[in-house]
N, C-alpha and C positions, 0 to 999 in steps of 0.2 A: 380585407381591403387595405391597400398600401398607405393611404392617408390616415387610416386609424393607428396603424403601427407607428408611423412617423410621429403622430401626436403623442403617443405613449412614450416614444423615445424622447421626445421634447420634454414632456412633463416629468418623466421617471427616467432620466438617463442612467445607463449602466456604466460602471467604472471599473477599470482594471484593478484587480485584487493586489497587484504589486506596486504599481506607481500611482494609482488613483486618477488617471487620466481618464476622460470620457472614451468609451469604446464605440467603434463604429458598428454598423449593422452586421457586418461580417465577422467581427471578432466576438469571442466568448472567454469570459473570465479574466484573459490576460491580452493585453495588445500586442501587436506584432513586434513592436520594438523590444518589449520585455521578453517576449517568446524567443526572439532571436538572442537575447543575451542570457537565456535560461542556462545555468552552469550544469549542462548535461555531462553525464559519465560515458567517456568514449569506450569502445570495445576494449581497447588495449588496457584499460584500467579496470574493467569488470572482474577480472581474475582475483585482484587484490581483495574483493569483498568475501571470497571463499575463506581466505586466511581467517577472518572473524570466527569461523565454526571449525577450524582445525582441532582436532582431537576431542570435539564434543559430541558430535554425531555423524553418521554417514550422509554427507550431502553430495547431490550430484552437481549441480551448478548454481550460481548466485547472481542476480542482477538488480540494480537499482537504476532509476531514470535520471535523478538528478542530486548533485550535492546540497546538503542542508546545513546551515548556520543560524543560530537564533537571532543574530543581529542582521541578517540578510533580509531584504524587503520580500524575497521569494518565501520566506518562512509564512508569510501572511496567506499563501495559497493553502498550506497545510492547516493553519489555525482556521480559516474559513471553512474548510472541508470538515474538520473535526468539531468545532465549536460553534461556527457560525451559521449553521443550518444551511450549509452548501454543499452537501455531498456529491452533487453533480460535478464539482470541480475534480474530484477524484477520479470520476468516470472518464471525463474528458482529457485528463493528464494521462490516464492508463491507456487510452485509446492512442494517443500519440507516442506513449512508450511502446506499445505493442507494435505499431508501424515500424519504428526503429529496430527493435529487437527481433522482429519476424525476418528482416532482411539479414540479420546476423545469424539466423539459425538457431536463437535460443530456445525456441518452443518445440523443436522436434522431439518427438517420442513423448511429450507430455500428454497424458490422457485425462486429467482432471484438474480443475482449479479450486483450491480450498482456502476460502477467507478466514482469517484468524478471527475466532468468535469474541465477542464482548460479553461481560457478565450481565445478567438480567437487569441489575441495578442500573448500569451505566447505559444500557440499551433503553431503558425506561426514561432516563434523565435526557439522553440525546435524541431519542426518537428514531434512531437509525445506527446501523453499523457502517462506518466508512468504508470498511475493508470489502463489504458486499459490493460497494459501488466501483471500487477498484477493480474486483474480479469481474464484474460485468464489462467493464471497458475492455479489459484483456480478451475476454471471450467474444466480444462483439468483432474484433479483428481477426482472431486466431480459429474461432469456431470451436474451441475447447469448452466442453460444458463445466458449469460451476456447481459444485457439490456442497451445499450448506448443511449444517447441524449434524455433521458427522463428528466433529469435536466440539465440546462444550467446556466452558470455565466451571469448575466446581466450586470456585470461590471469587469473591470481588475483592482482588488485590488494589493496593493503593496506586495511584498514579505514579509512573516512572519518572515523570518529567524533571523533578528536582532531586533526584537520588543519585548517589555515586555510584560508580560501577559495582562494587560488592553488594551495596544496597539493592541495585537492580536485580542481581542474580538471586539474592535472597528472597526478595519480593515476589519473583516469578516461579519460584519452586513449587511444584505439586498443584499448579492452578488449573491443569488441563485434564480432560478424561476423554477417551475415545469412545463415541456413543454408537456409532454404526460402522464397525470395521469391514463389513461385507461391502460397503459402499467403494472402498479404496484398495482393498486387499489385492495384492499382485498388479497394481497400477504404478505408473509414475505420475506423482502429483506435484502440483505447484502451489505451495503455501504462500498466502499473501499477508503482508502487513503494510502499514503506511510508512513508518521510518525505521531504519535500521541504525541503531546506535552501538550498544554492546552486544546485541543479538540473544540476549537472555531470554525474552519472550518467545522469540521463534524457537529457539533451542529446546525449551522447556515442552513447547507444543510439540516439536518433532519428535522428541524422545518418548512422549507420551503415546504418539502414533505408533512409532517403530517398536515400543515394548509390546504391543498387542496385534500387529498386523505386519505382514511382510510387504513392503512397498518402497519404491524409490521416491526421494523427496528432494524437490529444486525449491529455491525461494526467490521470491519478487518482492521489492519494496519500492515506493514511489520515490523515496529520498534516502540518502546515506549521510549520517552526521560523521563527517571527518574530523571535527575538533573534539575528539574523545574526552569524557569527562573522567 
């Protein structure tokens, strides 16, 4: 009943994760004003992301939805998604990203969406893998199936957040293993992560995959850190 939902909104108002303003009933996670100002990455700049992976492994194409900076209020979206028990933020952002990228032909030929796995320890602590939600959002728009658990983390590496570029690469070495090669062999897969910084984690995962099965790999992240550390 409408009056019940109105009462709930009055007692427990929802707030924009970016600016903190109260959301209207039609708004989810982010108000229209903040959504309009979201620093999206335009198609003309998407090719710049591929340069992050040049000389590291064979990548087909790369895309991210928006630019990320720690000091930006938009970083709160990712913090809520990863640490604030709001994984649905990732799903809704991925839906918006998929709507944009579908128009640009980014998903053409891609046959499976593979979310980057969390370690068992982090999964227990967090209660979910945010990349699963991002993958579900992309699949909702594109119809491309999500393939989970074909890649696993063989060890729980330390957080990449406060590490230098070299430390990130060393920290990500040898942490992935391909568990079910038959699920993706011969396919063009889209490997999913939340943030692209140095590309260390995605690269090591992609190498682990391509060492044991023949497949094409494209990459997607919600955000791209352009103030490299």
